[in-house]
C-alpha positions, -999 to 999 in steps of 0.1 A, spaced: -178 388 -281 -217 401 -287 -239 377 -304 -275 381 -308 -301 351 -302 -332 350 -313 -357 316 -299 -386 303 -318 -420 284 -308 -409 262 -282 -376 270 -279 -391 303 -264 -408 288 -237 -397 293 -201 -367 312 -220 -364 346 -240 -369 356 -273 -343 377 -282 -311 383 -262 -279 400 -266 -256 373 -254 -214 376 -246 -190 342 -258 -159 335 -260 -141 342 -296 -144 307 -318 -176 288 -305 -198 275 -331 -235 273 -330 -237 238 -321 -224 255 -282 -249 276 -281 -275 244 -289 -261 230 -260 -259 254 -236 -294 261 -238 -306 229 -240 -328 235 -264 -327 198 -277 -343 180 -248 -373 204 -259 -373 195 -299 -350 187 -326 -333 218 -344 -352 220 -377 -336 257 -387 -301 271 -383 -304 307 -396 -270 327 -386 -275 368 -404 -306 356 -426 -290 323 -441 -291 292 -438 -259 277 -420 -252 243 -401 -247 239 -363 -206 235 -370 -207 272 -378 -182 297 -359 -200 327 -352 -185 360 -349 -192 397 -335 -228 405 -338 -239 378 -357 -275 372 -350 -282 337 -350 -318 324 -349 -329 290 -340 -365 273 -349 -375 236 -331 -383 206 -358 -419 212 -367 -443 184 -369 -480 185 -383 -503 184 -411 
């Protein structure tokens, strides 16, 4: 199954901006986060699938677009 993965802010450093990736049927968003080791960089801030907020337990479907944003501090 093909899924488009978009990374933002620090998650892009040394990786990619947008990439089409192939995964097994039934994969959840958390498995992709773990595979990419994103939370070693920064905790997950926002997860969106097809421009909608979702939980990491969301089961991805063919053609989904998953956008991953790190938690941002400041102020």
